[in-house]
C-alpha positions as CSV (number, residue, x, y, z in Angstrom):
1,M,0.0,0.0,0.0
2,L,1.3,3.6,-1.2
3,V,0.3,6.0,2.1
4,A,0.6,9.5,2.0
5,P,2.7,11.9,3.1
6,R,5.3,9.3,4.3
7,F,6.3,7.3,0.8
8,M,3.3,7.8,-1.7
9,R,5.8,10.6,-4.1
10,D,8.1,8.6,-4.0
11,R,6.8,5.2,-4.6
12,F,5.1,7.1,-8.0
13,I,8.2,8.4,-9.1
14,E,10.3,5.5,-9.0
15,M,7.5,4.0,-10.8
16,I,8.0,6.8,-13.3
17,Q,11.4,6.5,-13.7
18,R,11.1,2.3,-13.9
19,E,9.2,3.1,-16.9
20,A,11.7,5.4,-18.7
21,E,14.5,2.8,-17.9
22,H,11.9,0.4,-20.0
23,A,11.5,2.6,-22.4
24,K,15.2,3.1,-22.8
25,H,16.1,-0.7,-22.9
26,G,13.4,-1.4,-25.8
27,R,10.7,-3.2,-23.0
28,P,7.2,-2.1,-23.1
29,A,6.3,0.6,-21.3
30,G,4.0,3.2,-20.7
31,I,1.6,5.1,-18.0
32,T,-1.9,5.3,-17.9
33,A,-3.8,7.3,-15.2
34,K,-7.0,8.3,-14.6
35,M,-7.3,11.6,-11.5
36,N,-9.3,14.8,-11.0
37,Q,-6.2,17.0,-10.3
38,L,-2.6,17.0,-11.5
39,Q,-0.7,19.9,-10.2
40,D,2.5,18.6,-8.5
41,E,5.8,20.0,-9.7
42,L,7.6,16.6,-9.0
43,M,5.2,14.6,-10.7
44,I,5.1,16.7,-13.6
45,Q,8.8,16.8,-14.2
46,E,8.9,13.1,-14.0
47,L,6.6,12.5,-16.6
48,Y,8.1,15.0,-18.8
49,R,11.4,12.8,-18.2
50,A,9.6,9.8,-18.9
51,S,8.1,11.0,-22.1
52,Q,11.3,12.4,-23.2
53,A,12.6,8.9,-22.9
54,G,9.9,7.6,-25.1
55,V,7.4,6.1,-22.4
56,P,3.7,6.7,-24.1
57,V,2.0,8.4,-21.0
58,S,-2.1,8.9,-21.3
59,L,-3.4,11.0,-18.3
60,N,-7.2,11.5,-18.3
61,V,-7.7,14.3,-15.7
62,R,-10.7,15.7,-14.7
63,G,-9.9,19.2,-12.9
64,M,-6.8,21.4,-13.2
65,C,-3.9,20.4,-15.0
66,C,-0.8,22.2,-14.7
67,L,1.0,19.1,-17.0
68,R,1.6,20.7,-20.8
69,A,0.8,17.9,-23.4
70,G,2.0,17.1,-27.0
71,V,5.2,19.8,-26.6
72,P,7.8,18.7,-28.9
73,G,10.9,18.2,-26.9
74,L,9.2,18.3,-23.9
75,S,6.0,16.1,-23.7
76,E,5.2,14.8,-27.4
77,N,4.8,11.1,-25.8
78,I,2.3,12.4,-23.7
79,T,-1.6,12.9,-24.1
80,V,-3.9,14.5,-21.3
81,F,-7.7,14.4,-22.1
82,S,-10.9,15.0,-19.9
83,V,-14.2,13.4,-19.7
84,L,-16.9,15.2,-18.3
85,G,-20.3,14.2,-17.6
86,R,-23.1,14.8,-15.4
87,F,-21.7,13.2,-12.8
88,L,-18.2,13.4,-11.2
89,E,-16.2,10.4,-11.0
90,H,-13.9,9.9,-7.9
91,A,-11.9,6.8,-9.1
92,R,-8.7,6.9,-9.2
93,I,-6.5,4.4,-11.5
94,Y,-2.7,4.0,-12.2
95,R,-1.5,2.0,-14.5
96,F,2.2,1.2,-15.2
97,E,2.9,-1.3,-18.2
98,N,6.1,-2.2,-16.2
99,G,8.0,-4.6,-19.1
100,G,5.1,-6.2,-20.1
101,D,3.9,-7.2,-16.4
102,P,1.4,-4.3,-15.8
103,E,0.9,-2.9,-12.0
104,F,-2.9,-1.2,-11.3
105,F,-3.1,0.8,-8.3
106,I,-6.6,2.2,-7.2
107,G,-7.5,4.9,-4.0
108,S,-8.0,8.4,-3.3
109,A,-5.1,10.7,-3.8
110,D,-4.7,12.9,-7.6
111,W,-1.2,13.9,-8.1
112,M,-1.4,17.3,-6.4
113,R,1.3,18.4,-3.5
114,R,-1.5,18.6,-0.6
115,N,-2.5,14.9,-1.4
116,L,1.5,13.8,-1.5
117,D,2.4,15.7,1.3
118,A,0.1,17.3,3.7
119,R,-2.7,14.8,4.0
120,M,-3.4,11.2,4.7
121,E,-4.3,9.4,1.6
122,A,-3.9,6.0,0.7
123,I,-3.5,4.0,-3.3
124,M,-3.7,0.5,-3.3
125,P,-2.0,-2.4,-5.3
126,V,-5.0,-4.4,-7.1
127,L,-3.5,-8.0,-7.8
128,D,-6.5,-9.4,-8.8
129,K,-6.2,-10.4,-12.2
130,G,-10.1,-10.3,-12.9
131,I,-10.2,-6.7,-11.2
132,Q,-7.1,-5.8,-12.9
133,A,-8.6,-6.6,-16.3
134,E,-12.1,-4.6,-15.6
135,L,-9.9,-1.6,-14.8
136,E,-8.2,-1.9,-18.3
137,H,-11.6,-2.1,-19.6
138,M,-12.8,0.9,-17.9
139,L,-9.6,2.6,-18.5
140,D,-9.8,1.8,-22.7
141,V,-13.8,3.5,-22.3
142,Y,-12.7,6.8,-21.3
143,E,-9.7,6.6,-23.7
144,C,-12.3,5.5,-26.6
145,D,-14.8,8.4,-25.7
146,N,-15.9,10.6,-29.0
147,V,-19.2,12.1,-27.1
148,T,-17.7,13.6,-23.7
149,A,-14.1,13.9,-23.9
150,W,-11.8,17.1,-24.4
151,D,-8.1,16.8,-25.7
152,L,-5.4,19.4,-23.9
153,Q,-3.6,20.6,-27.0
154,P,0.1,21.7,-26.8
155,D,-0.9,25.6,-26.4
156,D,-3.0,24.6,-23.0
157,S,-6.1,25.1,-25.0
158,Y,-8.9,21.9,-25.0
159,V,-10.5,20.7,-28.3
160,R,-13.7,18.5,-27.7
161,R,-13.5,15.3,-29.6
162,S,-16.1,14.8,-32.1
163,T,-18.4,11.6,-32.6
164,A,-17.3,9.6,-35.1
165,G,-18.7,10.5,-38.9
166,A,-19.4,14.0,-37.7
């Protein structure tokens, strides 16, 4: 279990850096995350480094996002989108490709300074393969949304995805 403020930040950074090492050595690498906020400077810097190492990063950030996605030389391997609907989604899901042996985590913490440094938060690993498959499906559904999703552009604007054939 990852618990903030004591261990969570360091463990997330280790996993992001591990993905960068996998990418550098030609192993499967990737980060997929669903959260409500992304504003922590250290986490953003690590995501930029991972992108520069070739790690594909897909972030579903419902609210505030301080990362700049798709910027050449900085974050060209990072996509950020926001799925906005009638109901507020509180689930946080973190997936790390881990060289072809994916790891999943769920819990309460966004990648915000207050969540990582100043509050009690918990993230749990998901070990059950059936539940991992359900989480994978959920992440795929969000990724493929073409009705309520908005894509973050390199200039920090958002463009609404269009429906197929529109």
